[in-house]
Backbone as JSON, one array per atom type, in Angstrom:
{
  "sequence": "XXXXXXXXXXXXXXXXXXXXXXXXXXXXXXXXXXXXXXXXXXXXXXXXXXXXXXXXXXXXXXXXXXXXXXXX",
  "N": [[-2.43, 25.68, -59.38], [-5.05, 27.57, -58.19], [-8.38, 28.65, -59.0], [-9.04, 31.02, -57.65], [-6.61, 32.32, -57.2], [-5.79, 33.15, -59.64], [-6.83, 35.72, -60.66], [-5.35, 37.43, -59.01], [-2.74, 36.91, -59.81], [-2.88, 37.79, -62.45], [-3.46, 40.51, -62.08], [-1.18, 41.38, -60.75], [0.79, 40.97, -62.73], [-0.22, 42.68, -64.68], [0.11, 45.18, -63.4], [2.89, 45.27, -63.26], [3.62, 45.37, -65.98], [2.34, 47.77, -66.61], [3.9, 49.52, -65.13], [6.38, 49.46, -66.51], [5.48, 50.43, -68.96], [4.68, 53.0, -68.23], [7.11, 54.22, -67.75], [8.23, 54.24, -70.33], [6.24, 55.78, -71.59], [6.56, 58.18, -70.24], [9.06, 59.06, -71.13], [8.49, 59.32, -73.86], [6.45, 61.26, -73.82], [7.84, 63.43, -72.72], [9.67, 63.87, -74.77], [8.13, 64.22, -77.18], [6.13, 66.09, -76.53], [7.29, 68.54, -76.42], [7.14, 69.87, -78.75], [8.31, 72.0, -81.25], [10.22, 73.07, -79.68], [10.6, 75.76, -79.44], [9.2, 77.32, -77.69], [9.47, 78.28, -74.4], [7.64, 77.74, -72.44], [6.27, 75.52, -73.48], [8.27, 73.57, -73.45], [8.77, 73.44, -70.7], [6.28, 72.55, -69.79], [6.17, 70.04, -71.02], [8.27, 68.74, -69.71], [7.31, 68.72, -67.04], [4.91, 67.26, -67.33], [5.88, 64.84, -68.33], [7.43, 63.99, -66.12], [5.36, 63.69, -64.26], [3.88, 61.52, -65.31], [5.92, 59.64, -65.24], [6.21, 59.25, -62.53], [4.28, 57.45, -61.88], [5.27, 54.92, -62.23], [6.77, 53.73, -59.96], [4.61, 53.29, -58.22], [3.03, 51.45, -59.63], [4.86, 49.3, -59.74], [5.15, 48.69, -57.02], [2.51, 47.94, -56.41], [2.4, 45.72, -58.06], [4.22, 43.97, -56.8], [2.87, 43.65, -54.38], [0.43, 42.39, -55.14], [1.48, 40.11, -56.26], [2.68, 38.89, -54.06], [0.47, 38.33, -52.5], [-0.65, 36.0, -53.46], [0.88, 33.96, -52.49]],
  "CA": [[-2.95, 27.02, -59.25], [-6.49, 27.57, -58.06], [-9.08, 29.7, -59.74], [-9.05, 32.26, -56.88], [-5.33, 33.01, -57.27], [-5.57, 33.6, -61.02], [-6.96, 37.17, -60.82], [-4.24, 38.08, -58.32], [-1.58, 36.78, -60.68], [-3.09, 38.65, -63.6], [-3.37, 41.9, -61.66], [0.23, 41.65, -60.47], [1.49, 41.08, -64.01], [-0.72, 43.91, -65.31], [0.76, 46.32, -62.76], [4.29, 45.27, -63.66], [3.67, 45.87, -67.36], [1.96, 49.18, -66.56], [5.07, 50.26, -64.64], [7.33, 49.63, -67.62], [4.86, 51.3, -69.97], [4.69, 54.39, -67.76], [8.47, 54.74, -67.97], [8.33, 54.54, -71.76], [5.34, 56.89, -71.89], [7.16, 59.38, -69.69], [10.12, 59.49, -72.06], [7.84, 59.74, -75.1], [5.76, 62.53, -73.57], [8.86, 64.47, -72.57], [10.3, 64.14, -76.06], [7.22, 64.68, -78.22], [5.28, 67.2, -76.1], [8.02, 69.79, -76.51], [6.88, 70.51, -80.04], [9.55, 72.36, -81.93], [11.16, 73.53, -78.68], [10.8, 77.2, -79.51], [8.52, 77.95, -76.57], [9.97, 77.86, -73.08], [6.49, 77.19, -71.72], [5.99, 74.17, -74.0], [9.32, 72.67, -72.95], [8.54, 73.26, -69.26], [5.09, 71.7, -69.63], [6.54, 68.67, -71.41], [9.08, 68.18, -68.63], [6.44, 68.44, -65.89], [3.97, 66.18, -67.65], [6.67, 63.61, -68.4], [7.74, 63.58, -64.75], [4.12, 63.25, -63.64], [3.6, 60.16, -65.77], [7.01, 58.8, -64.76], [6.03, 58.95, -61.11], [3.35, 56.34, -61.74], [5.99, 53.64, -62.31], [6.99, 53.08, -58.66], [3.33, 52.84, -57.68], [2.67, 50.21, -60.32], [5.76, 48.22, -59.33], [4.79, 48.32, -55.64], [1.27, 47.17, -56.5], [2.74, 44.44, -58.67], [4.8, 43.12, -55.76], [1.83, 43.33, -53.4], [-0.5, 41.4, -55.68], [2.21, 38.86, -56.48], [2.89, 38.3, -52.75], [-0.8, 37.88, -51.93], [-0.98, 34.65, -53.91], [1.74, 32.98, -51.81]],
  "C": [[-4.47, 26.93, -59.18], [-7.09, 28.73, -58.81], [-9.03, 31.04, -58.99], [-7.72, 33.0, -56.94], [-5.04, 33.56, -58.66], [-5.76, 35.1, -61.2], [-5.82, 37.93, -60.15], [-2.98, 38.04, -59.18], [-1.7, 37.71, -61.87], [-2.94, 40.11, -63.23], [-1.92, 42.28, -61.36], [1.03, 41.83, -61.75], [1.07, 42.35, -64.74], [-0.02, 45.14, -64.72], [2.23, 46.41, -63.13], [4.45, 45.83, -65.07], [3.33, 47.35, -67.4], [3.12, 50.04, -66.05], [6.09, 50.5, -65.74], [6.77, 50.56, -68.69], [4.84, 52.76, -69.52], [6.07, 55.02, -67.89], [8.64, 55.13, -69.43], [7.45, 55.72, -72.15], [5.91, 58.21, -71.38], [8.23, 59.94, -70.62], [9.5, 60.02, -73.35], [7.14, 61.08, -74.93], [6.77, 63.66, -73.46], [9.44, 64.86, -73.92], [9.34, 64.79, -77.06], [6.37, 65.88, -77.81], [5.99, 68.55, -76.17], [7.71, 70.55, -77.79], [8.19, 70.8, -80.73], [10.59, 72.92, -80.95], [11.37, 75.02, -78.65], [10.17, 77.93, -78.33], [9.04, 77.39, -75.25], [8.84, 77.21, -72.29], [6.17, 75.77, -72.17], [7.02, 73.17, -73.49], [9.11, 72.4, -71.46], [7.34, 72.36, -69.0], [5.41, 70.25, -69.96], [7.36, 68.0, -70.32], [8.21, 67.81, -67.43], [5.5, 67.28, -66.15], [4.69, 64.84, -67.75], [7.05, 63.09, -67.02], [6.5, 63.06, -64.03], [3.79, 61.81, -64.03], [4.68, 59.19, -65.28], [6.89, 58.42, -63.3], [5.02, 57.83, -60.87], [4.09, 55.01, -61.64], [6.24, 53.0, -60.95], [5.71, 52.56, -58.03], [2.91, 51.53, -58.32], [3.56, 49.05, -59.9], [5.47, 47.76, -57.9], [3.51, 47.5, -55.63], [1.51, 45.79, -57.1], [3.31, 43.48, -57.63], [3.75, 42.72, -54.74], [0.9, 42.25, -53.92], [0.19, 40.08, -55.99], [2.44, 38.14, -55.15], [1.61, 37.75, -52.15], [-1.13, 36.44, -52.32], [-0.17, 33.58, -53.2], [1.16, 32.57, -50.49]]
}
């Protein structure tokens, strides 16, 4: 492994981990942002915000594959 391919490998791994973390964060936001669930608006906001964060995962996984393929 050369020194020039090391940052690419690190960035690819970082993006992969970020993808998994965004899935977990999406579930946590959806669950905890609802509060006590008494407000319809709070539940709707939690669902939208959780989905927003969850949509980051495919982007991170695609970037992970791109940066992993660049080193080959």
